[in-house]
C-alpha positions in Angstrom: 11.4 17.9 -0.9 11.1 18.6 2.8 9.5 22.0 3.4 12.1 23.0 6.0 14.8 22.6 3.3 13.1 25.1 1.1 13.6 27.7 3.8 17.1 26.8 4.7 18.6 26.5 1.2 18.5 30.3 0.5 19.9 31.0 4.0 22.7 28.6 3.4 23.5 30.1 0.0 23.7 33.6 1.5 25.8 32.5 4.4 28.2 30.4 2.4 28.8 33.2 -0.1 30.2 35.4 2.7 33.2 33.2 3.1 35.5 33.1 6.1 35.7 30.8 9.0 32.7 31.3 11.3 31.6 28.7 13.9 27.9 29.6 13.3 28.4 29.2 9.6 30.1 25.9 10.1 27.3 24.7 12.4 24.7 25.8 9.9 26.4 24.0 7.0 26.8 20.8 9.2 23.1 21.0 10.1 22.1 21.5 6.5 24.2 18.5 5.4 22.6 16.3 8.1 19.1 17.4 7.1 19.9 16.6 3.4 21.2 13.2 4.4 18.2 12.4 6.5 15.8 13.6 3.7 17.7 11.3 1.3 17.5 8.3 3.6 13.8 9.0 4.2 13.1 9.1 0.5 15.0 5.8 -0.1 13.0 4.1 2.7 9.7 5.3 1.3 10.7 4.1 -2.2 11.5 0.7 -0.6 8.1 0.6 1.1 6.4 1.4 -2.2 8.3 -1.4 -4.0 7.2 -3.8 -1.3 3.6 -2.6 -1.7 3.8 -3.2 -5.4 5.1 -6.8 -4.7 2.1 -7.2 -2.3 -0.3 -6.3 -5.2 1.5 -8.4 -7.7 1.3 -11.5 -5.4 -2.4 -10.7 -4.6 -3.2 -10.6 -8.3 -1.4 -13.8 -9.1 -2.5 -15.7 -6.0 1.1 -16.9 -5.5 2.9 -16.2 -2.3 6.3 -17.6 -3.0 8.9 -15.2 -1.6 6.4 -13.3 0.5 8.8 -13.6 3.5 11.0 -11.0 1.8 8.6 -8.2 2.5 6.0 -9.4 5.0 6.9 -10.0 8.7 6.1 -13.2 10.4 3.9 -11.4 12.9 1.8 -9.8 10.2 -1.8 -8.8 11.1 -4.7 -7.9 8.8 -7.3 -5.8 10.6 -10.0 -6.9 8.1 -9.1 -10.3 6.6 -11.2 -11.9 3.9 -14.2 -13.7 5.5 -13.4 -17.3 6.3 -9.7 -16.7 6.7 -8.9 -17.5 10.4 -5.1 -18.0 10.2 -2.7 -15.5 11.8 0.7 -14.1 11.0 2.2 -14.3 7.6 0.0 -17.4 6.9 -3.0 -15.1 7.1 -1.6 -13.1 4.1 -0.9 -16.3 2.2 -4.4 -17.6 2.8 -6.0 -14.3 1.8 -4.1 -14.4 -1.5 -5.2 -18.0 -2.1 -8.9 -17.3 -1.3 -9.0 -14.2 -3.5 -7.4 -16.0 -6.5 -9.8 -19.0 -6.1 -12.7 -16.6 -6.0 -11.7 -14.0 -8.7 -9.8 -14.5 -11.9 -8.7 -12.1 -14.6 -7.5 -9.8 -11.8 -6.3 -6.4 -12.9 -5.4 -3.3 -10.9 -5.5 0.0 -12.7 -4.9 3.6 -11.8 -2.8 2.7 -8.8 -1.7 5.7 -6.7 0.7 5.1 -3.8 1.6 7.5 -1.1 4.3 6.8 1.5 4.5 8.7 4.7 6.3 7.8 7.9 5.9 4.0 8.3 2.9 3.6 6.0 2.0 3.3 2.4 -1.5 4.1 1.2 -2.5 2.6 -2.1 -5.7 3.6 -3.9 -6.6 1.5 -6.9 -9.3 0.3 -9.3 -9.7 -3.5 -9.2 -11.3 -5.4 -12.1 -11.9 -9.2 -12.0 -14.4 -12.0 -12.8 -16.1 -14.0 -10.0 -15.4 -17.5 -11.1 -15.3 -19.2 -7.6 -17.6 -19.5 -4.7 -17.2 -16.9 -2.0 -18.7 -19.3 0.5 -21.4 -22.0 0.3 -24.2 -19.4 0.2 -22.6 -17.4 -2.5 -21.8 -19.5 -5.6 -19.7 -18.1 -8.5 -21.7 -15.7 -10.7 -19.1 -15.5 -13.5 -19.8 -11.8 -13.6 -17.2 -9.1 -13.7 -16.5 -6.6 -11.0 -15.1 -3.1 -11.3 -14.5 -1.4 -7.9 -12.2 1.0 -6.2 -10.2 0.1 -3.1 -7.7 1.4 -0.6 -5.0 -0.6 1.2 -3.0 0.8 4.1 0.2 -1.1 4.9 2.3 -0.3 8.0 6.0 -1.2 7.9 8.6 -2.1 10.5 12.2 -2.9 9.7 11.4 -2.9 5.9 8.5 -5.4 6.2 4.8 -5.2 6.2 3.4 -5.8 9.7 -0.2 -4.5 9.5 -2.8 -4.2 6.8 -6.1 -2.3 6.6 -8.1 -2.6 3.4 -11.3 -1.0 2.2 -13.2 -1.3 -1.1 -16.6 -0.8 -2.5 -18.1 -4.1 -1.2 -21.7 -3.0 -1.7 -21.0 -2.0 -5.3 -19.2 -5.3 -5.9 -22.2 -7.3 -4.5 -24.5 -5.3 -6.8 -22.3 -6.0 -9.8 -22.4 -9.7 -8.9 -26.2 -9.7 -8.7 -26.2 -10.6 -5.0 -27.7 -7.3 -3.9 -30.1 -5.0 -5.6 -28.8 -1.8 -7.1 -29.3 1.3 -4.9 -31.9 3.9 -5.9 -29.1 6.0 -7.4 -28.4 3.2 -9.9 -24.9 2.2 -8.7 -23.5 -0.4 -11.1 
C-alpha cells in the first residue's frame, strides 16, 4: 500500500465521522478517492508488467517466440545481447531465445523473485541448464550442467517490454563448464 495512504486513512476516518457538509471535508474525501483509484491502477499495471515478465522467462526457457509481439515492442533493445546476436528490435529478442535454447537444454528457473516499480520489473532468479550446444566455434558443447544466479531488468512502455538489461554469474558458469579455472575461493 502506498505510504501516503497509511497517513491519510486515519485522518479521513476522523473527518468523515464528524458528519455535516464541509467543503474541506468533501475535498479531502475526493482527494482520498482519487489517491485510492491511482494506487489501484498502479498495482494493476505492475501486475501486468510482472505477467509479461513471466511470459518473457517462459519463452526464454522454451526457446519459442511465437506470440512475443503481445508483450515485446517492435523497437525492443537489449543492452547486453548474447554474443553473436547482431539483430535489432524484436528480432533481437527472438534470436537471443533461439541461441540460448540451441546452447542450453533442460532449462529451469527457480527461486524467481520479481519486483515492479514505475516502468520496470527486476527479476532475480536461479538458472539451471545443461550446455548441449556450441556457444561459438571456439567453445564446443561440454554437456555439463550450470547452476547460476541472474538478474534481468525490463523496462516497459505502453504495456510492452522496450528495454532489457541482464546480468548473471558468467564467470561461475564458465568455471562450471570447465572453460575457466575455479577461483582460489573454490567457486563451483
